[in-house]
C-alpha positions, 0 to 999 in steps of 0.5 A: 802313318803308323804301320799297325792298323786297328785290325793289326792290333786286334790280331796281335791281341788275339794271337797273344791270347791264343799263345797264353791259353793253348801253348803256355796254358796260363790261367787266372790261378797264376800271376803274370809279370810283363817287363817291356820297354817303349823303344819301338812301335812293335814293342808298344803293340805287343805290350798293348796286346798283353795288357788286353790278354792279361788284365790282372797282370803286373807291367814294368817299364824296364827303362823306368825302374832300377835293375834291382826292382825288376829282379825283386819282382821276379823273386816275388813270383811262384813256380808256374807263374808267367813272365813275359819279356818284350825287348826292343833289343835285349834286356841286360841285368848285369850278368843275369841270364834272364830266361834261363834263371827264370826257368830254374825258378820254375816260371813260365817264360815268353821272350820277345827279342830284338824287335828293333830288327823288324821295322815297318811292315816286318812287324806285321809279319812278326804278329802273324808269326805269333798265331798258334794253331795247336792242331798244325804245330803239334800234329805236324811237329810230332809227326816230323819228329817220329819220322826223323827218329826212325829214319836211316837217312835223308836228302834235301833237294835244292833243285838244279841237281843239288842234293845234300845227302844224309847217309846216317840216322839222326839224333833224337829230334827236338821240338819247339812247337808249343807243346811243353807236356814232356819238357821241364821248361815251359816257354822260350823265345817266340815266335815258335815252330821248329823240329830239329836234329843233326846226323849222328855221324856228321861225316856222313853228310855230303853233297851240294845245297843252294843257300838263299839266306844266311846269318851275317856277322850282325845276326841279320838276314843276308839275302844274296842276289842269287843263291849260293851253292854250298859244297859239303864233303864229309860233313864240312863246307869245302867250297861255295859257288856264286858266293858273296864277300859277306858269305866268304867272310862268315866262312873265313871267321869260322875257319880261323877259330875252328879249322873246319866249317862243320854242318851240324843242325838240320832244322825243319822250320814250321812257321807258315808266316815266314817263307822264301819270299816273306822274311824279317831281318832278325835271323833268330826269328826267321829261323822258324821259316817253313822250310829247311835251315842248317847250322854252320860251325861246331857249336850246338848245345843240344847234341854232343859229338866226340870229335868236337869239344864244347870249349873249342866250339864258338859258332852256330850260324844259320843258313837257309836252303832252297828246298824243292823237297825233303826225303826221309828213307826215300819218302817225300815229306816236304813239297810245294813249301809245306810239310806233308808228314 
């Protein structure tokens, strides 16, 4: 029995049309090119959704043509035209970094990646995550950014007496909320919904945080039977209580190459299709979960720190915090699984 009912397919088409109209602001004055493959059912459903939303679009089956033909189709587009990439795994065109190169050409891009990591019923969750509510994403997103940008510190309360304390202002927060009015590039990796930053002083982060999901070495969601309590001292992970072999392995790999395990990104996920209980296997997709995630490892392309050299930074591993509350300057901005800013 197929996972995707007619109503689910209609929802996919509706969500895709809303993304195109309200987030990408794509209209008939510009062309659209959709590159897809046929290797998964979710991929087929999304391709069908884009066919319904883009009746004048050009569709290319990635597996049915040579790489040169795909590159030639990209080259034929003009700035502000749209490219959609629907990938069961990840398209490879030699050393061609598709999305970044397309952005350099002034093209709008929607990228759906690693769809094979969301089998069966997870595909329905993925479709729900594509729904775009401009009032929520833009209103709440900009409010969270404003609070972070003026905050002098904050606390992530993980319950059970575990608090991760940020005794530092934050770097200028970045937005992934479908509002590209102040950005050079339009589009990115979908689903969307995130505001992220990190402490200006990484060593001013201390405390304990309970981790209920982390990204393992296969870039998939790993959910231990019980949350792991991560101990953070001067911005570094110094211990993990109630840990698992997979979590210990991840920490050991980072330490082997970078020495310390730094806590860098503080991410406020906003996508209400994902929650503590409602997950998908792909860690990059689940990163938008409505709650708090952190990154472990020295790597972060958006922020530079004098004590961390980019050439030596190799790892950026997402971990997800049990979140009872989030406080900025003593004001609670997250409660009962939702942002209140």
